[in-house]
C-alpha positions as protocol buffer text, in pm:
chain_id: "A"
residue {
  index: 1
  type: MET
  ca { x: 6816 y: 10900 z: 9292 }
}
residue {
  index: 2
  type: ASP
  ca { x: 6847 y: 11028 z: 8936 }
}
residue {
  index: 3
  type: TYR
  ca { x: 7161 y: 11163 z: 8767 }
}
residue {
  index: 4
  type: ASP
  ca { x: 7125 y: 11524 z: 8879 }
}
residue {
  index: 5
  type: GLU
  ca { x: 7030 y: 11432 z: 9236 }
}
residue {
  index: 6
  type: SER
  ca { x: 7333 y: 11204 z: 9264 }
}
residue {
  index: 7
  type: CYS
  ca { x: 7571 y: 11475 z: 9146 }
}
residue {
  index: 8
  type: ILE
  ca { x: 7413 y: 11742 z: 9368 }
}
residue {
  index: 9
  type: LEU
  ca { x: 7436 y: 11521 z: 9677 }
}
residue {
  index: 10
  type: SER
  ca { x: 7798 y: 11433 z: 9597 }
}
residue {
  index: 11
  type: ASN
  ca { x: 7896 y: 11800 z: 9579 }
}
residue {
  index: 12
  type: GLN
  ca { x: 7706 y: 11874 z: 9899 }
}
residue {
  index: 13
  type: LEU
  ca { x: 7889 y: 11596 z: 10084 }
}
residue {
  index: 14
  type: LEU
  ca { x: 8225 y: 11745 z: 9990 }
}
residue {
  index: 15
  type: THR
  ca { x: 8141 y: 12055 z: 10195 }
}
residue {
  index: 16
  type: ASN
  ca { x: 8153 y: 11838 z: 10508 }
}
residue {
  index: 17
  type: PRO
  ca { x: 8485 y: 11697 z: 10632 }
}
residue {
  index: 18
  type: VAL
  ca { x: 8513 y: 11323 z: 10689 }
}
residue {
  index: 19
  type: ALA
  ca { x: 8663 y: 11219 z: 11021 }
}
residue {
  index: 20
  type: ASP
  ca { x: 8988 y: 11021 z: 11008 }
}
residue {
  index: 21
  type: ASN
  ca { x: 8825 y: 10729 z: 11190 }
}
residue {
  index: 22
  type: VAL
  ca { x: 8548 y: 10687 z: 10930 }
}
residue {
  index: 23
  type: ASP
  ca { x: 8566 y: 10530 z: 10583 }
}
residue {
  index: 24
  type: VAL
  ca { x: 8282 y: 10634 z: 10352 }
}
residue {
  index: 25
  type: VAL
  ca { x: 8190 y: 10467 z: 10023 }
}
residue {
  index: 26
  type: VAL
  ca { x: 7903 y: 10596 z: 9809 }
}
residue {
  index: 27
  type: PHE
  ca { x: 7717 y: 10373 z: 9562 }
}
residue {
  index: 28
  type: PRO
  ca { x: 7544 y: 10587 z: 9296 }
}
residue {
  index: 29
  type: ASN
  ca { x: 7330 y: 10449 z: 9015 }
}
residue {
  index: 30
  type: MET
  ca { x: 7519 y: 10321 z: 8713 }
}
residue {
  index: 31
  type: LEU
  ca { x: 7444 y: 10619 z: 8487 }
}
residue {
  index: 32
  type: ALA
  ca { x: 7569 y: 10869 z: 8746 }
}
residue {
  index: 33
  type: LEU
  ca { x: 7861 y: 10659 z: 8863 }
}
residue {
  index: 34
  type: SER
  ca { x: 8129 y: 10797 z: 8632 }
}
residue {
  index: 35
  type: GLU
  ca { x: 8044 y: 11161 z: 8706 }
}
residue {
  index: 36
  type: VAL
  ca { x: 8018 y: 11099 z: 9081 }
}
residue {
  index: 37
  type: GLU
  ca { x: 8361 y: 10933 z: 9072 }
}
residue {
  index: 38
  type: LYS
  ca { x: 8505 y: 11246 z: 8908 }
}
residue {
  index: 39
  type: ILE
  ca { x: 8346 y: 11463 z: 9177 }
}
residue {
  index: 40
  type: MET
  ca { x: 8475 y: 11241 z: 9457 }
}
residue {
  index: 41
  type: ARG
  ca { x: 8822 y: 11181 z: 9309 }
}
residue {
  index: 42
  type: GLU
  ca { x: 9109 y: 11268 z: 9544 }
}
residue {
  index: 43
  type: THR
  ca { x: 8870 y: 11321 z: 9834 }
}
residue {
  index: 44
  type: PRO
  ca { x: 8814 y: 11111 z: 10148 }
}
residue {
  index: 45
  type: TYR
  ca { x: 8511 y: 10952 z: 9979 }
}
residue {
  index: 46
  type: SER
  ca { x: 8535 y: 10629 z: 9779 }
}
residue {
  index: 47
  type: VAL
  ca { x: 8292 y: 10520 z: 9507 }
}
residue {
  index: 48
  type: GLY
  ca { x: 8144 y: 10177 z: 9437 }
}
residue {
  index: 49
  type: GLY
  ca { x: 7907 y: 10009 z: 9196 }
}
residue {
  index: 50
  type: GLN
  ca { x: 7564 y: 9883 z: 9300 }
}
residue {
  index: 51
  type: ASN
  ca { x: 7607 y: 9564 z: 9100 }
}
residue {
  index: 52
  type: CYS
  ca { x: 7837 y: 9399 z: 8846 }
}
residue {
  index: 53
  type: SER
  ca { x: 7838 y: 9125 z: 8586 }
}
residue {
  index: 54
  type: TRP
  ca { x: 8059 y: 8820 z: 8631 }
}
residue {
  index: 55
  type: VAL
  ca { x: 8197 y: 8831 z: 8274 }
}
residue {
  index: 56
  type: PRO
  ca { x: 8495 y: 9063 z: 8207 }
}
residue {
  index: 57
  type: LYS
  ca { x: 8395 y: 9153 z: 7851 }
}
residue {
  index: 58
  type: GLY
  ca { x: 8210 y: 9024 z: 7546 }
}
residue {
  index: 59
  type: ALA
  ca { x: 7868 y: 9032 z: 7384 }
}
residue {
  index: 60
  type: TYR
  ca { x: 7657 y: 9064 z: 7698 }
}
residue {
  index: 61
  type: THR
  ca { x: 7416 y: 9346 z: 7618 }
}
residue {
  index: 62
  type: GLY
  ca { x: 7339 y: 9564 z: 7918 }
}
residue {
  index: 63
  type: ALA
  ca { x: 7597 y: 9403 z: 8146 }
}
residue {
  index: 64
  type: VAL
  ca { x: 7848 y: 9615 z: 8340 }
}
residue {
  index: 65
  type: SER
  ca { x: 8157 y: 9415 z: 8427 }
}
residue {
  index: 66
  type: ALA
  ca { x: 8362 y: 9440 z: 8745 }
}
residue {
  index: 67
  type: LEU
  ca { x: 8659 y: 9527 z: 8525 }
}
residue {
  index: 68
  type: LEU
  ca { x: 8469 y: 9823 z: 8376 }
}
residue {
  index: 69
  type: LEU
  ca { x: 8380 y: 9947 z: 8726 }
}
residue {
  index: 70
  type: LYS
  ca { x: 8747 y: 9931 z: 8820 }
}
residue {
  index: 71
  type: GLU
  ca { x: 8845 y: 10124 z: 8508 }
}
residue {
  index: 72
  type: THR
  ca { x: 8581 y: 10387 z: 8592 }
}
residue {
  index: 73
  type: GLY
  ca { x: 8752 y: 10449 z: 8925 }
}
residue {
  index: 74
  type: CYS
  ca { x: 8545 y: 10238 z: 9160 }
}
residue {
  index: 75
  type: THR
  ca { x: 8706 y: 10077 z: 9461 }
}
residue {
  index: 76
  type: HIS
  ca { x: 8406 y: 9874 z: 9581 }
}
residue {
  index: 77
  type: VAL
  ca { x: 8099 y: 9693 z: 9449 }
}
residue {
  index: 78
  type: LEU
  ca { x: 7787 y: 9554 z: 9614 }
}
residue {
  index: 79
  type: VAL
  ca { x: 7743 y: 9181 z: 9553 }
}
residue {
  index: 80
  type: GLY
  ca { x: 7428 y: 8986 z: 9637 }
}
residue {
  index: 81
  type: HIS
  ca { x: 7228 y: 9283 z: 9764 }
}
residue {
  index: 82
  type: SER
  ca { x: 6890 y: 9169 z: 9895 }
}
residue {
  index: 83
  type: GLU
  ca { x: 6706 y: 9347 z: 9613 }
}
residue {
  index: 84
  type: ARG
  ca { x: 6920 y: 9167 z: 9356 }
}
residue {
  index: 85
  type: ARG
  ca { x: 6852 y: 8833 z: 9525 }
}
residue {
  index: 86
  type: TYR
  ca { x: 6483 y: 8864 z: 9600 }
}
residue {
  index: 87
  type: ILE
  ca { x: 6355 y: 9098 z: 9328 }
}
residue {
  index: 88
  type: PHE
  ca { x: 6580 y: 9004 z: 9036 }
}
residue {
  index: 89
  type: GLY
  ca { x: 6620 y: 8639 z: 9133 }
}
residue {
  index: 90
  type: GLU
  ca { x: 6997 y: 8619 z: 9163 }
}
residue {
  index: 91
  type: SER
  ca { x: 7099 y: 8279 z: 9295 }
}
residue {
  index: 92
  type: ASP
  ca { x: 7378 y: 8193 z: 9538 }
}
residue {
  index: 93
  type: GLU
  ca { x: 7571 y: 8067 z: 9235 }
}
residue {
  index: 94
  type: ASP
  ca { x: 7528 y: 8403 z: 9058 }
}
residue {
  index: 95
  type: VAL
  ca { x: 7652 y: 8581 z: 9369 }
}
residue {
  index: 96
  type: ARG
  ca { x: 7963 y: 8361 z: 9389 }
}
residue {
  index: 97
  type: LYS
  ca { x: 8054 y: 8429 z: 9026 }
}
residue {
  index: 98
  type: LYS
  ca { x: 8017 y: 8804 z: 9080 }
}
residue {
  index: 99
  type: LEU
  ca { x: 8226 y: 8782 z: 9395 }
}
residue {
  index: 100
  type: ASP
  ca { x: 8507 y: 8608 z: 9206 }
}
residue {
  index: 101
  type: ALA
  ca { x: 8484 y: 8862 z: 8924 }
}
residue {
  index: 102
  type: ALA
  ca { x: 8502 y: 9156 z: 9165 }
}
residue {
  index: 103
  type: LEU
  ca { x: 8806 y: 9018 z: 9344 }
}
residue {
  index: 104
  type: GLY
  ca { x: 8968 y: 8935 z: 9011 }
}
residue {
  index: 105
  type: ALA
  ca { x: 8920 y: 9294 z: 8894 }
}
residue {
  index: 106
  type: GLY
  ca { x: 9079 y: 9435 z: 9208 }
}
residue {
  index: 107
  type: LEU
  ca { x: 8758 y: 9566 z: 9362 }
}
residue {
  index: 108
  type: ILE
  ca { x: 8652 y: 9528 z: 9725 }
}
residue {
  index: 109
  type: PRO
  ca { x: 8325 y: 9333 z: 9715 }
}
residue {
  index: 110
  type: VAL
  ca { x: 8064 y: 9408 z: 9979 }
}
residue {
  index: 111
  type: LEU
  ca { x: 7895 y: 9069 z: 10007 }
}
residue {
  index: 112
  type: CYS
  ca { x: 7535 y: 9110 z: 10126 }
}
residue {
  index: 113
  type: ILE
  ca { x: 7367 y: 8826 z: 10313 }
}
residue {
  index: 114
  type: GLY
  ca { x: 7051 y: 8800 z: 10520 }
}
residue {
  index: 115
  type: GLU
  ca { x: 6729 y: 8617 z: 10590 }
}
residue {
  index: 116
  type: THR
  ca { x: 6373 y: 8694 z: 10483 }
}
residue {
  index: 117
  type: GLN
  ca { x: 6072 y: 8727 z: 10713 }
}
residue {
  index: 118
  type: GLU
  ca { x: 5970 y: 8374 z: 10612 }
}
residue {
  index: 119
  type: ASP
  ca { x: 6311 y: 8240 z: 10717 }
}
residue {
  index: 120
  type: ARG
  ca { x: 6287 y: 8421 z: 11048 }
}
residue {
  index: 121
  type: ASP
  ca { x: 5935 y: 8300 z: 11120 }
}
residue {
  index: 122
  type: VAL
  ca { x: 6039 y: 7935 z: 11094 }
}
residue {
  index: 123
  type: GLY
  ca { x: 6369 y: 7976 z: 11281 }
}
residue {
  index: 124
  type: LYS
  ca { x: 6594 y: 7955 z: 10976 }
}
residue {
  index: 125
  type: THR
  ca { x: 6795 y: 8274 z: 11023 }
}
residue {
  index: 126
  type: GLU
  ca { x: 7119 y: 8095 z: 11106 }
}
residue {
  index: 127
  type: TYR
  ca { x: 7060 y: 7828 z: 10841 }
}
residue {
  index: 128
  type: ARG
  ca { x: 7002 y: 8086 z: 10566 }
}
residue {
  index: 129
  type: ILE
  ca { x: 7305 y: 8295 z: 10655 }
}
residue {
  index: 130
  type: LYS
  ca { x: 7538 y: 7997 z: 10688 }
}
residue {
  index: 131
  type: LYS
  ca { x: 7420 y: 7864 z: 10353 }
}
residue {
  index: 132
  type: GLN
  ca { x: 7475 y: 8199 z: 10182 }
}
residue {
  index: 133
  type: LEU
  ca { x: 7824 y: 8225 z: 10333 }
}
residue {
  index: 134
  type: MET
  ca { x: 7914 y: 7870 z: 10232 }
}
residue {
  index: 135
  type: LYS
  ca { x: 7794 y: 7920 z: 9875 }
}
residue {
  index: 136
  type: ALA
  ca { x: 7985 y: 8247 z: 9847 }
}
residue {
  index: 137
  type: LEU
  ca { x: 8307 y: 8170 z: 10032 }
}
residue {
  index: 138
  type: ASP
  ca { x: 8382 y: 7798 z: 10008 }
}
residue {
  index: 139
  type: GLY
  ca { x: 8716 y: 7765 z: 9827 }
}
residue {
  index: 140
  type: ILE
  ca { x: 8745 y: 8139 z: 9765 }
}
residue {
  index: 141
  type: GLU
  ca { x: 9086 y: 8290 z: 9691 }
}
residue {
  index: 142
  type: ILE
  ca { x: 9107 y: 8642 z: 9825 }
}
residue {
  index: 143
  type: ASN
  ca { x: 9488 y: 8649 z: 9810 }
}
residue {
  index: 144
  type: GLY
  ca { x: 9588 y: 9013 z: 9859 }
}
residue {
  index: 145
  type: GLY
  ca { x: 9236 y: 9142 z: 9804 }
}
residue {
  index: 146
  type: LYS
  ca { x: 8984 y: 9266 z: 10056 }
}
residue {
  index: 147
  type: LEU
  ca { x: 8627 y: 9169 z: 10135 }
}
residue {
  index: 148
  type: VAL
  ca { x: 8344 y: 9316 z: 10342 }
}
residue {
  index: 149
  type: ILE
  ca { x: 8037 y: 9125 z: 10463 }
}
residue {
  index: 150
  type: ALA
  ca { x: 7710 y: 9315 z: 10504 }
}
residue {
  index: 151
  type: TYR
  ca { x: 7434 y: 9157 z: 10712 }
}
residue {
  index: 152
  type: GLU
  ca { x: 7101 y: 9270 z: 10569 }
}
residue {
  index: 153
  type: PRO
  ca { x: 6798 y: 9123 z: 10744 }
}
residue {
  index: 154
  type: VAL
  ca { x: 6554 y: 9155 z: 10455 }
}
residue {
  index: 155
  type: TRP
  ca { x: 6258 y: 9192 z: 10689 }
}
residue {
  index: 156
  type: ALA
  ca { x: 6414 y: 9501 z: 10851 }
}
residue {
  index: 157
  type: ILE
  ca { x: 6478 y: 9699 z: 10533 }
}
residue {
  index: 158
  type: SER
  ca { x: 6257 y: 10008 z: 10532 }
}
residue {
  index: 159
  type: ARG
  ca { x: 6122 y: 9950 z: 10182 }
}
residue {
  index: 160
  type: SER
  ca { x: 6042 y: 9583 z: 10248 }
}
residue {
  index: 161
  type: GLY
  ca { x: 5702 y: 9675 z: 10386 }
}
residue {
  index: 162
  type: THR
  ca { x: 5736 y: 9518 z: 10731 }
}
residue {
  index: 163
  type: GLY
  ca { x: 5814 y: 9838 z: 10919 }
}
residue {
  index: 164
  type: VAL
  ca { x: 6007 y: 9632 z: 11175 }
}
residue {
  index: 165
  type: SER
  ca { x: 6359 y: 9729 z: 11279 }
}
residue {
  index: 166
  type: CYS
  ca { x: 6622 y: 9481 z: 11393 }
}
residue {
  index: 167
  type: ASP
  ca { x: 6704 y: 9504 z: 11761 }
}
residue {
  index: 168
  type: PRO
  ca { x: 7072 y: 9608 z: 11797 }
}
residue {
  index: 169
  type: GLN
  ca { x: 7142 y: 9321 z: 12038 }
}
residue {
  index: 170
  type: GLU
  ca { x: 6992 y: 9076 z: 11790 }
}
residue {
  index: 171
  type: ALA
  ca { x: 7207 y: 9225 z: 11514 }
}
residue {
  index: 172
  type: GLU
  ca { x: 7513 y: 9195 z: 11740 }
}
residue {
  index: 173
  type: LYS
  ca { x: 7438 y: 8826 z: 11800 }
}
residue {
  index: 174
  type: VAL
  ca { x: 7407 y: 8755 z: 11427 }
}
residue {
  index: 175
  type: HIS
  ca { x: 7727 y: 8947 z: 11350 }
}
residue {
  index: 176
  type: SER
  ca { x: 7917 y: 8742 z: 11607 }
}
residue {
  index: 177
  type: MET
  ca { x: 7787 y: 8423 z: 11447 }
}
residue {
  index: 178
  type: ILE
  ca { x: 7891 y: 8547 z: 11101 }
}
residue {
  index: 179
  type: LYS
  ca { x: 8243 y: 8630 z: 11220 }
}
residue {
  index: 180
  type: THR
  ca { x: 8278 y: 8284 z: 11368 }
}
residue {
  index: 181
  type: GLU
  ca { x: 8142 y: 8119 z: 11053 }
}
residue {
  index: 182
  type: ILE
  ca { x: 8368 y: 8296 z: 10803 }
}
residue {
  index: 183
  type: LYS
  ca { x: 8682 y: 8180 z: 10985 }
}
residue {
  index: 184
  type: GLN
  ca { x: 8644 y: 7839 z: 10825 }
}
residue {
  index: 185
  type: TYR
  ca { x: 8664 y: 7997 z: 10478 }
}
residue {
  index: 186
  type: VAL
  ca { x: 8897 y: 8297 z: 10513 }
}
residue {
  index: 187
  type: ASP
  ca { x: 9216 y: 8321 z: 10718 }
}
residue {
  index: 188
  type: LYS
  ca { x: 9206 y: 8698 z: 10766 }
}
residue {
  index: 189
  type: GLU
  ca { x: 8989 y: 8945 z: 10955 }
}
residue {
  index: 190
  type: ILE
  ca { x: 8682 y: 9041 z: 10749 }
}
residue {
  index: 191
  type: PRO
  ca { x: 8477 y: 9347 z: 10848 }
}
residue {
  index: 192
  type: VAL
  ca { x: 8109 y: 9272 z: 10902 }
}
residue {
  index: 193
  type: ILE
  ca { x: 7871 y: 9567 z: 10872 }
}
residue {
  index: 194
  type: TYR
  ca { x: 7499 y: 9605 z: 10934 }
}
residue {
  index: 195
  type: GLY
  ca { x: 7236 y: 9719 z: 10683 }
}
residue {
  index: 196
  type: GLY
  ca { x: 6865 y: 9748 z: 10752 }
}
residue {
  index: 197
  type: SER
  ca { x: 6681 y: 10079 z: 10794 }
}
residue {
  index: 198
  type: VAL
  ca { x: 6988 y: 10255 z: 10934 }
}
residue {
  index: 199
  type: ASN
  ca { x: 6943 y: 10629 z: 10987 }
}
residue {
  index: 200
  type: SER
  ca { x: 7082 y: 10913 z: 11196 }
}
residue {
  index: 201
  type: GLN
  ca { x: 6851 y: 10827 z: 11486 }
}
residue {
  index: 202
  type: ASN
  ca { x: 6955 y: 10463 z: 11527 }
}
residue {
  index: 203
  type: VAL
  ca { x: 7305 y: 10442 z: 11377 }
}
residue {
  index: 204
  type: VAL
  ca { x: 7483 y: 10470 z: 11712 }
}
residue {
  index: 205
  type: SER
  ca { x: 7283 y: 10181 z: 11858 }
}
residue {
  index: 206
  type: TYR
  ca { x: 7419 y: 9959 z: 11580 }
}
residue {
  index: 207
  type: ALA
  ca { x: 7768 y: 10099 z: 11524 }
}
residue {
  index: 208
  type: SER
  ca { x: 7849 y: 10090 z: 11896 }
}
residue {
  index: 209
  type: GLN
  ca { x: 7803 y: 9712 z: 11914 }
}
residue {
  index: 210
  type: ASN
  ca { x: 8132 y: 9522 z: 11949 }
}
residue {
  index: 211
  type: ALA
  ca { x: 8084 y: 9286 z: 11653 }
}
residue {
  index: 212
  type: ILE
  ca { x: 7940 y: 9547 z: 11414 }
}
residue {
  index: 213
  type: ASP
  ca { x: 8220 y: 9713 z: 11217 }
}
residue {
  index: 214
  type: GLY
  ca { x: 8012 y: 9966 z: 11024 }
}
residue {
  index: 215
  type: VAL
  ca { x: 7681 y: 10023 z: 10850 }
}
residue {
  index: 216
  type: LEU
  ca { x: 7535 y: 9993 z: 10502 }
}
residue {
  index: 217
  type: VAL
  ca { x: 7291 y: 10281 z: 10467 }
}
residue {
  index: 218
  type: GLY
  ca { x: 7004 y: 10280 z: 10219 }
}
residue {
  index: 219
  type: HIS
  ca { x: 6734 y: 10546 z: 10200 }
}
residue {
  index: 220
  type: ALA
  ca { x: 6890 y: 10771 z: 10466 }
}
residue {
  index: 221
  type: SER
  ca { x: 7203 y: 10808 z: 10253 }
}
residue {
  index: 222
  type: THR
  ca { x: 6998 y: 10985 z: 9984 }
}
residue {
  index: 223
  type: GLN
  ca { x: 6890 y: 11256 z: 10229 }
}
residue {
  index: 224
  type: TYR
  ca { x: 7169 y: 11511 z: 10273 }
}
residue {
  index: 225
  type: GLU
  ca { x: 7084 y: 11632 z: 10624 }
}
residue {
  index: 226
  type: ASP
  ca { x: 7026 y: 11282 z: 10761 }
}
residue {
  index: 227
  type: PHE
  ca { x: 7339 y: 11143 z: 10597 }
}
residue {
  index: 228
  type: VAL
  ca { x: 7563 y: 11418 z: 10731 }
}
residue {
  index: 229
  type: LEU
  ca { x: 7415 y: 11382 z: 11081 }
}
residue {
  index: 230
  type: LEU
  ca { x: 7467 y: 11006 z: 11059 }
}
residue {
  index: 231
  type: LEU
  ca { x: 7833 y: 11054 z: 10968 }
}
residue {
  index: 232
  type: GLU
  ca { x: 7875 y: 11296 z: 11255 }
}
residue {
  index: 233
  type: HIS
  ca { x: 7731 y: 11046 z: 11504 }
}
residue {
  index: 234
  type: VAL
  ca { x: 7957 y: 10767 z: 11379 }
}
residue {
  index: 235
  type: SER
  ca { x: 8270 y: 10984 z: 11389 }
}
residue {
  index: 236
  type: ASN
  ca { x: 8202 y: 11060 z: 11756 }
}
residue {
  index: 237
  type: LEU
  ca { x: 8204 y: 10696 z: 11863 }
}
């Protein structure tokens, strides 16, 4: 979405009440982020960054630090999104540094993990996810901060080209495994949400699963009617 589209959608969303049992965070593009935060300020909606740099400040041309996102009014930031990992080549080490920077700045990082189609084809789903969790969380100090884990099966993302959706029971199984795995790194309850071609038609099938604590919505969140209908379905659970 461009700048104008982001602002228009933000104003449209404010015409619809958010249920008390639903937390909604929007992640606009970096150029629209500041204006969207102003629109959403003192409303039930929170605002997050789509990415951040791991350095707080300095001569890093083009980088947007976690500290700057915090100063802009963000509460959250996506870390390790599948497109950052598999299109822009971010390594597990890069993701860990961004995670530390986000927590240090007082943001709530949404740590994205998930396997590719190649991983799935050779039975490495669990291996890939456990490795990503270990690289991100081993020795982490959350202290009083908060963290969210987002399971993104890369093969199920609508723009990945596979056209295959993740079966809700399969997603539930993976979420249960993730929750068990993170206990060895973090001594507090961490929400685990699902992301992968979520829309108003299938959101209930995912959000109603016991181990799935919410959803990370991609393309459907840019479509006003679909997004509002999705929120309505979730609020009725």
